[in-house]
C-alpha positions, 0 to 999 in steps of 0.5 A: 833614099829619094827627096820625097822619102826624106819628107815622109812620116817615119818611126824611129826605134832606138836601142842598144839592140833590136830587142831594147829598141823593139821593147821601148817602141817607136817614136814618131817624126813628121819627116824621116829627115828629122828622125834621121837628124835626131838619130845621129845628133840627139841620140846616144851612139850605142842606140844606134846599133839596135836602131831601125827607121821605118818609112812605109814599108822600107826598114833601114838599120843603124849604119844606114841612117849614118849613111843617110844623114851624111848624104849629099841628099840629106834636106836638113842643116847638120849640126856638124857640117863636117858630117859630110864625108868626101866619098858622099859628095 
């Protein structure tokens, strides 16, 4: 994901599976970075199982949201600074 993508508007679907997430509908965020932060810091961990993040035509799934959050390119301050693994630095 590029810096520009982190700044793009995004829709976040959360649920224990995709059917639940889809039925509950999306939450809209002004930036993908804020949606990623919400998914990783505020949402119940089980909800990442069915998670989808839509940015324009691109879609990211639960495990990808964790990777994007841990990326050294992630632009926001993390709640837990140790979330960045040495593998992503």
